[in-house]
PDB file of N, CA, C and O in Angstrom:
ATOM      1  N   MET A   1      99.546   6.582  94.994  1.00  0.00           N
ATOM      2  CA  MET A   1     100.342   5.858  94.130  1.00  0.00           C
ATOM      3  C   MET A   1     101.293   6.507  93.515  1.00  0.00           C
ATOM      4  O   MET A   1     100.956   7.527  92.913  1.00  0.00           O
ATOM      5  N   ALA A   2     102.459   6.174  93.501  1.00  0.00           N
ATOM      6  CA  ALA A   2     103.416   6.940  92.517  1.00  0.00           C
ATOM      7  C   ALA A   2     104.339   6.122  91.907  1.00  0.00           C
ATOM      8  O   ALA A   2     104.504   5.104  92.578  1.00  0.00           O
ATOM      9  N   THR A   3     104.966   6.151  90.969  1.00  0.00           N
ATOM     10  CA  THR A   3     105.937   5.594  90.157  1.00  0.00           C
ATOM     11  C   THR A   3     106.525   6.325  88.963  1.00  0.00           C
ATOM     12  O   THR A   3     106.005   7.157  88.219  1.00  0.00           O
ATOM     13  N   ASN A   4     108.005   5.687  88.975  1.00  0.00           N
ATOM     14  CA  ASN A   4     108.808   6.452  88.123  1.00  0.00           C
ATOM     15  C   ASN A   4     108.818   5.962  86.717  1.00  0.00           C
ATOM     16  O   ASN A   4     109.618   6.342  85.862  1.00  0.00           O
ATOM     17  N   SER A   5     107.914   5.132  86.552  1.00  0.00           N
ATOM     18  CA  SER A   5     107.764   4.313  85.062  1.00  0.00           C
ATOM     19  C   SER A   5     106.064   4.654  84.637  1.00  0.00           C
ATOM     20  O   SER A   5     104.955   4.550  85.160  1.00  0.00           O
ATOM     21  N   PRO A   6     106.639   5.097  83.414  1.00  0.00           N
ATOM     22  CA  PRO A   6     105.424   5.438  82.471  1.00  0.00           C
ATOM     23  C   PRO A   6     104.598   4.173  82.383  1.00  0.00           C
ATOM     24  O   PRO A   6     105.150   3.119  82.700  1.00  0.00           O
ATOM     25  N   PHE A   7     103.378   4.163  82.001  1.00  0.00           N
ATOM     26  CA  PHE A   7     102.204   3.264  81.966  1.00  0.00           C
ATOM     27  C   PHE A   7     103.023   2.248  80.927  1.00  0.00           C
ATOM     28  O   PHE A   7     103.169   1.062  81.224  1.00  0.00           O
ATOM     29  N   ALA A   8     103.521   2.778  79.746  1.00  0.00           N
ATOM     30  CA  ALA A   8     103.995   1.926  78.636  1.00  0.00           C
ATOM     31  C   ALA A   8     105.036   0.757  79.097  1.00  0.00           C
ATOM     32  O   ALA A   8     105.295  -0.148  78.304  1.00  0.00           O
ATOM     33  N   GLU A   9     105.638   0.796  80.418  1.00  0.00           N
ATOM     34  CA  GLU A   9     106.380   0.259  80.904  1.00  0.00           C
ATOM     35  C   GLU A   9     106.149  -0.725  82.137  1.00  0.00           C
ATOM     36  O   GLU A   9     106.960  -1.430  82.737  1.00  0.00           O
ATOM     37  N   TRP A  10     104.938  -0.566  82.300  1.00  0.00           N
ATOM     38  CA  TRP A  10     104.349  -1.345  83.721  1.00  0.00           C
ATOM     39  C   TRP A  10     104.289  -2.664  83.141  1.00  0.00           C
ATOM     40  O   TRP A  10     104.433  -3.495  84.037  1.00  0.00           O
ATOM     41  N   ASP A  11     104.107  -3.292  81.806  1.00  0.00           N
ATOM     42  CA  ASP A  11     103.966  -4.558  81.611  1.00  0.00           C
ATOM     43  C   ASP A  11     105.237  -5.441  82.144  1.00  0.00           C
ATOM     44  O   ASP A  11     105.148  -6.627  82.464  1.00  0.00           O
ATOM     45  N   LYS A  12     106.440  -4.658  82.184  1.00  0.00           N
ATOM     46  CA  LYS A  12     107.585  -5.255  82.552  1.00  0.00           C
ATOM     47  C   LYS A  12     107.518  -5.376  84.377  1.00  0.00           C
ATOM     48  O   LYS A  12     108.337  -5.988  85.062  1.00  0.00           O
ATOM     49  N   ILE A  13     106.659  -4.832  84.742  1.00  0.00           N
ATOM     50  CA  ILE A  13     106.707  -5.056  86.465  1.00  0.00           C
ATOM     51  C   ILE A  13     105.639  -6.061  86.512  1.00  0.00           C
ATOM     52  O   ILE A  13     105.773  -6.867  87.432  1.00  0.00           O
ATOM     53  N   PHE A  14     104.684  -6.212  85.811  1.00  0.00           N
ATOM     54  CA  PHE A  14     103.641  -7.320  85.722  1.00  0.00           C
ATOM     55  C   PHE A  14     103.896  -8.616  84.737  1.00  0.00           C
ATOM     56  O   PHE A  14     104.182  -8.460  83.550  1.00  0.00           O
ATOM     57  N   ALA A  15     103.771  -9.824  85.310  1.00  0.00           N
ATOM     58  CA  ALA A  15     104.084 -10.696  84.397  1.00  0.00           C
ATOM     59  C   ALA A  15     103.157 -10.876  83.265  1.00  0.00           C
ATOM     60  O   ALA A  15     103.494 -11.132  82.109  1.00  0.00           O
ATOM     61  N   ASP A  16     101.846 -10.702  83.746  1.00  0.00           N
ATOM     62  CA  ASP A  16     100.693 -10.839  82.775  1.00  0.00           C
ATOM     63  C   ASP A  16     100.068  -9.803  82.354  1.00  0.00           C
ATOM     64  O   ASP A  16      99.511  -9.023  83.126  1.00  0.00           O
ATOM     65  N   THR A  17     100.086  -9.630  80.741  1.00  0.00           N
ATOM     66  CA  THR A  17      99.539  -8.399  80.254  1.00  0.00           C
ATOM     67  C   THR A  17      98.292  -7.863  80.770  1.00  0.00           C
ATOM     68  O   THR A  17      98.055  -6.687  81.045  1.00  0.00           O
ATOM     69  N   ARG A  18      97.293  -9.174  80.898  1.00  0.00           N
ATOM     70  CA  ARG A  18      96.200  -8.509  81.181  1.00  0.00           C
ATOM     71  C   ARG A  18      96.123  -8.244  82.675  1.00  0.00           C
ATOM     72  O   ARG A  18      95.208  -7.550  83.118  1.00  0.00           O
ATOM     73  N   LEU A  19      96.867  -8.667  83.315  1.00  0.00           N
ATOM     74  CA  LEU A  19      96.746  -8.149  84.923  1.00  0.00           C
ATOM     75  C   LEU A  19      97.185  -7.004  84.593  1.00  0.00           C
ATOM     76  O   LEU A  19      96.385  -6.146  84.966  1.00  0.00           O
ATOM     77  N   CYS A  20      98.213  -6.500  83.989  1.00  0.00           N
ATOM     78  CA  CYS A  20      98.578  -5.087  84.033  1.00  0.00           C
ATOM     79  C   CYS A  20      97.604  -4.338  83.517  1.00  0.00           C
ATOM     80  O   CYS A  20      97.314  -3.348  84.190  1.00  0.00           O
ATOM     81  N   ALA A  21      97.111  -4.478  82.695  1.00  0.00           N
ATOM     82  CA  ALA A  21      96.077  -3.859  81.865  1.00  0.00           C
ATOM     83  C   ALA A  21      94.678  -3.491  82.880  1.00  0.00           C
ATOM     84  O   ALA A  21      94.090  -2.410  82.875  1.00  0.00           O
ATOM     85  N   ALA A  22      94.399  -4.455  83.567  1.00  0.00           N
ATOM     86  CA  ALA A  22      93.096  -4.487  84.770  1.00  0.00           C
ATOM     87  C   ALA A  22      93.607  -3.900  85.774  1.00  0.00           C
ATOM     88  O   ALA A  22      92.767  -3.161  86.288  1.00  0.00           O
ATOM     89  N   THR A  23      94.960  -3.869  86.495  1.00  0.00           N
ATOM     90  CA  THR A  23      95.661  -2.994  87.472  1.00  0.00           C
ATOM     91  C   THR A  23      95.710  -1.433  86.915  1.00  0.00           C
ATOM     92  O   THR A  23      95.384  -0.587  87.748  1.00  0.00           O
ATOM     93  N   THR A  24      95.999  -1.066  85.890  1.00  0.00           N
ATOM     94  CA  THR A  24      95.999  -0.037  85.258  1.00  0.00           C
ATOM     95  C   THR A  24      94.655   0.689  85.366  1.00  0.00           C
ATOM     96  O   THR A  24      94.405   1.655  86.087  1.00  0.00           O
ATOM     97  N   ASP A  25      93.840   0.055  84.523  1.00  0.00           N
ATOM     98  CA  ASP A  25      92.399   0.370  84.542  1.00  0.00           C
ATOM     99  C   ASP A  25      91.987   0.887  85.942  1.00  0.00           C
ATOM    100  O   ASP A  25      91.595   2.054  85.983  1.00  0.00           O
ATOM    101  N   ARG A  26      92.020   0.217  87.035  1.00  0.00           N
ATOM    102  CA  ARG A  26      91.263   0.135  88.379  1.00  0.00           C
ATOM    103  C   ARG A  26      92.259   1.052  88.861  1.00  0.00           C
ATOM    104  O   ARG A  26      91.617   1.937  89.427  1.00  0.00           O
ATOM    105  N   ILE A  27      93.419   1.299  88.935  1.00  0.00           N
ATOM    106  CA  ILE A  27      94.028   2.429  89.556  1.00  0.00           C
ATOM    107  C   ILE A  27      93.761   3.872  89.080  1.00  0.00           C
ATOM    108  O   ILE A  27      93.786   4.883  89.781  1.00  0.00           O
ATOM    109  N   THR A  28      93.485   3.775  87.676  1.00  0.00           N
ATOM    110  CA  THR A  28      93.303   5.257  86.860  1.00  0.00           C
ATOM    111  C   THR A  28      92.025   5.712  86.881  1.00  0.00           C
ATOM    112  O   THR A  28      91.821   6.898  86.619  1.00  0.00           O
ATOM    113  N   PHE A  29      90.885   4.785  87.216  1.00  0.00           N
ATOM    114  CA  PHE A  29      89.439   4.944  86.768  1.00  0.00           C
ATOM    115  C   PHE A  29      89.120   6.449  88.355  1.00  0.00           C
ATOM    116  O   PHE A  29      89.414   6.463  89.550  1.00  0.00           O
ATOM    117  N   ARG A  30      88.567   7.227  87.631  1.00  0.00           N
ATOM    118  CA  ARG A  30      88.103   8.420  88.187  1.00  0.00           C
ATOM    119  C   ARG A  30      89.338   8.993  89.163  1.00  0.00           C
ATOM    120  O   ARG A  30      89.255   9.316  90.348  1.00  0.00           O
ATOM    121  N   CYS A  31      90.245   9.011  88.483  1.00  0.00           N
ATOM    122  CA  CYS A  31      91.459   9.965  89.387  1.00  0.00           C
ATOM    123  C   CYS A  31      91.986  11.134  88.458  1.00  0.00           C
ATOM    124  O   CYS A  31      91.480  11.430  87.376  1.00  0.00           O
ATOM    125  N   THR A  32      93.008  11.714  89.003  1.00  0.00           N
ATOM    126  CA  THR A  32      93.714  12.817  88.495  1.00  0.00           C
ATOM    127  C   THR A  32      95.208  12.184  88.260  1.00  0.00           C
ATOM    128  O   THR A  32      95.710  11.526  89.171  1.00  0.00           O
ATOM    129  N   LEU A  33      95.785  12.351  87.252  1.00  0.00           N
ATOM    130  CA  LEU A  33      97.304  11.867  87.026  1.00  0.00           C
ATOM    131  C   LEU A  33      98.031  13.246  86.856  1.00  0.00           C
ATOM    132  O   LEU A  33      97.750  14.193  86.123  1.00  0.00           O
ATOM    133  N   ILE A  34      99.033  13.075  87.739  1.00  0.00           N
ATOM    134  CA  ILE A  34      99.974  14.089  87.725  1.00  0.00           C
ATOM    135  C   ILE A  34     101.230  13.773  87.400  1.00  0.00           C
ATOM    136  O   ILE A  34     101.841  12.981  88.118  1.00  0.00           O
ATOM    137  N   GLN A  35     101.884  14.379  86.172  1.00  0.00           N
ATOM    138  CA  GLN A  35     103.307  14.015  85.604  1.00  0.00           C
ATOM    139  C   GLN A  35     104.099  15.166  85.997  1.00  0.00           C
ATOM    140  O   GLN A  35     103.907  16.305  85.572  1.00  0.00           O
ATOM    141  N   THR A  36     105.081  14.792  86.903  1.00  0.00           N
ATOM    142  CA  THR A  36     105.855  16.132  87.192  1.00  0.00           C
ATOM    143  C   THR A  36     106.838  16.427  86.279  1.00  0.00           C
ATOM    144  O   THR A  36     107.340  17.551  86.269  1.00  0.00           O
ATOM    145  N   GLY A  37     107.256  15.387  85.346  1.00  0.00           N
ATOM    146  CA  GLY A  37     108.461  15.397  84.462  1.00  0.00           C
ATOM    147  C   GLY A  37     109.930  15.536  85.164  1.00  0.00           C
ATOM    148  O   GLY A  37     110.880  16.048  84.571  1.00  0.00           O
ATOM    149  N   THR A  38     110.001  15.081  86.344  1.00  0.00           N
ATOM    150  CA  THR A  38     111.339  15.035  87.184  1.00  0.00           C
ATOM    151  C   THR A  38     111.480  14.014  87.883  1.00  0.00           C
ATOM    152  O   THR A  38     110.563  13.762  88.664  1.00  0.00           O
ATOM    153  N   GLU A  39     112.368  13.325  87.849  1.00  0.00           N
ATOM    154  CA  GLU A  39     112.802  12.114  89.063  1.00  0.00           C
ATOM    155  C   GLU A  39     112.669  12.325  90.096  1.00  0.00           C
ATOM    156  O   GLU A  39     113.138  13.397  90.477  1.00  0.00           O
ATOM    157  N   SER A  40     111.993  11.476  91.085  1.00  0.00           N
ATOM    158  CA  SER A  40     111.810  11.751  92.518  1.00  0.00           C
ATOM    159  C   SER A  40     113.230  11.663  93.271  1.00  0.00           C
ATOM    160  O   SER A  40     114.114  10.876  92.934  1.00  0.00           O
ATOM    161  N   TYR A  41     113.324  12.547  94.301  1.00  0.00           N
ATOM    162  CA  TYR A  41     114.334  12.741  95.194  1.00  0.00           C
ATOM    163  C   TYR A  41     114.734  11.254  95.874  1.00  0.00           C
ATOM    164  O   TYR A  41     115.874  10.813  96.017  1.00  0.00           O
ATOM    165  N   ARG A  42     113.715  10.735  96.178  1.00  0.00           N
ATOM    166  CA  ARG A  42     114.057   9.294  96.743  1.00  0.00           C
ATOM    167  C   ARG A  42     114.611   8.244  95.926  1.00  0.00           C
ATOM    168  O   ARG A  42     115.415   7.389  96.299  1.00  0.00           O
ATOM    169  N   PHE A  43     113.991   8.417  94.507  1.00  0.00           N
ATOM    170  CA  PHE A  43     114.698   7.416  93.535  1.00  0.00           C
ATOM    171  C   PHE A  43     116.216   8.041  93.036  1.00  0.00           C
ATOM    172  O   PHE A  43     116.944   7.226  92.470  1.00  0.00           O
ATOM    173  N   GLN A  44     116.678   9.265  93.188  1.00  0.00           N
ATOM    174  CA  GLN A  44     118.013   9.717  93.068  1.00  0.00           C
ATOM    175  C   GLN A  44     118.792   9.374  94.230  1.00  0.00           C
ATOM    176  O   GLN A  44     120.008   9.192  94.167  1.00  0.00           O
ATOM    177  N   ALA A  45     118.082   9.277  95.345  1.00  0.00           N
ATOM    178  CA  ALA A  45     119.112   8.782  96.660  1.00  0.00           C
ATOM    179  C   ALA A  45     119.240   7.396  96.656  1.00  0.00           C
ATOM    180  O   ALA A  45     120.245   6.888  97.154  1.00  0.00           O
ATOM    181  N   THR A  46     118.328   6.688  96.144  1.00  0.00           N
ATOM    182  CA  THR A  46     118.448   5.311  96.048  1.00  0.00           C
ATOM    183  C   THR A  46     119.682   4.836  95.202  1.00  0.00           C
ATOM    184  O   THR A  46     120.582   4.083  95.573  1.00  0.00           O
ATOM    185  N   GLU A  47     119.534   5.412  94.046  1.00  0.00           N
ATOM    186  CA  GLU A  47     120.346   4.956  93.049  1.00  0.00           C
ATOM    187  C   GLU A  47     121.741   5.386  93.498  1.00  0.00           C
ATOM    188  O   GLU A  47     122.641   4.597  93.214  1.00  0.00           O
ATOM    189  N   ALA A  48     122.089   6.547  94.176  1.00  0.00           N
ATOM    190  CA  ALA A  48     123.240   7.088  94.724  1.00  0.00           C
ATOM    191  C   ALA A  48     123.831   6.208  95.793  1.00  0.00           C
ATOM    192  O   ALA A  48     125.033   5.942  95.802  1.00  0.00           O
ATOM    193  N   ASP A  49     123.035   5.782  96.639  1.00  0.00           N
ATOM    194  CA  ASP A  49     123.205   4.765  97.551  1.00  0.00           C
ATOM    195  C   ASP A  49     123.301   3.184  96.905  1.00  0.00           C
ATOM    196  O   ASP A  49     123.551   2.284  97.707  1.00  0.00           O
ATOM    197  N   ARG A  50     123.139   2.897  95.713  1.00  0.00           N
ATOM    198  CA  ARG A  50     123.590   1.532  95.131  1.00  0.00           C
ATOM    199  C   ARG A  50     124.930   1.665  94.726  1.00  0.00           C
ATOM    200  O   ARG A  50     125.823   0.897  95.085  1.00  0.00           O
ATOM    201  N   ARG A  51     125.113   2.862  93.805  1.00  0.00           N
ATOM    202  CA  ARG A  51     126.376   3.216  93.073  1.00  0.00           C
ATOM    203  C   ARG A  51     127.529   3.238  94.377  1.00  0.00           C
ATOM    204  O   ARG A  51     128.703   2.986  94.106  1.00  0.00           O
ATOM    205  N   LYS A  52     127.149   3.535  95.715  1.00  0.00           N
ATOM    206  CA  LYS A  52     128.325   3.666  96.698  1.00  0.00           C
ATOM    207  C   LYS A  52     128.614   2.153  97.101  1.00  0.00           C
ATOM    208  O   LYS A  52     129.771   1.765  97.264  1.00  0.00           O
ATOM    209  N   LYS A  53     127.562   1.350  97.250  1.00  0.00           N
ATOM    210  CA  LYS A  53     127.763   0.012  97.841  1.00  0.00           C
ATOM    211  C   LYS A  53     128.315  -0.530  96.690  1.00  0.00           C
ATOM    212  O   LYS A  53     129.370  -1.067  97.030  1.00  0.00           O
ATOM    213  N   THR A  54     128.093  -0.688  95.243  1.00  0.00           N
ATOM    214  CA  THR A  54     128.830  -1.366  94.353  1.00  0.00           C
ATOM    215  C   THR A  54     130.490  -0.957  94.511  1.00  0.00           C
ATOM    216  O   THR A  54     131.348  -1.811  94.288  1.00  0.00           O
ATOM    217  N   LYS A  55     130.785   0.185  94.846  1.00  0.00           N
ATOM    218  CA  LYS A  55     132.096   0.838  94.791  1.00  0.00           C
ATOM    219  C   LYS A  55     132.891   0.051  95.982  1.00  0.00           C
ATOM    220  O   LYS A  55     134.069  -0.218  95.747  1.00  0.00           O
ATOM    221  N   LYS A  56     132.509  -0.221  96.858  1.00  0.00           N
ATOM    222  CA  LYS A  56     133.219  -0.905  98.019  1.00  0.00           C
ATOM    223  C   LYS A  56     133.648  -2.646  97.579  1.00  0.00           C
ATOM    224  O   LYS A  56     134.229  -3.363  98.393  1.00  0.00           O
TER     225      LYS A  56
END
């Protein structure tokens, strides 16, 4: 699983705070978190495509 949002912003994705906490707990249990500190290529490409479409 990958996301560009830090855990602190996940409550904006999930409407229910308890659901957000439970989901985060289950995803991160016995896992290794890798934070690259960079934005993904796919995210940058999607944003560029959106900008092109709004200019038309």
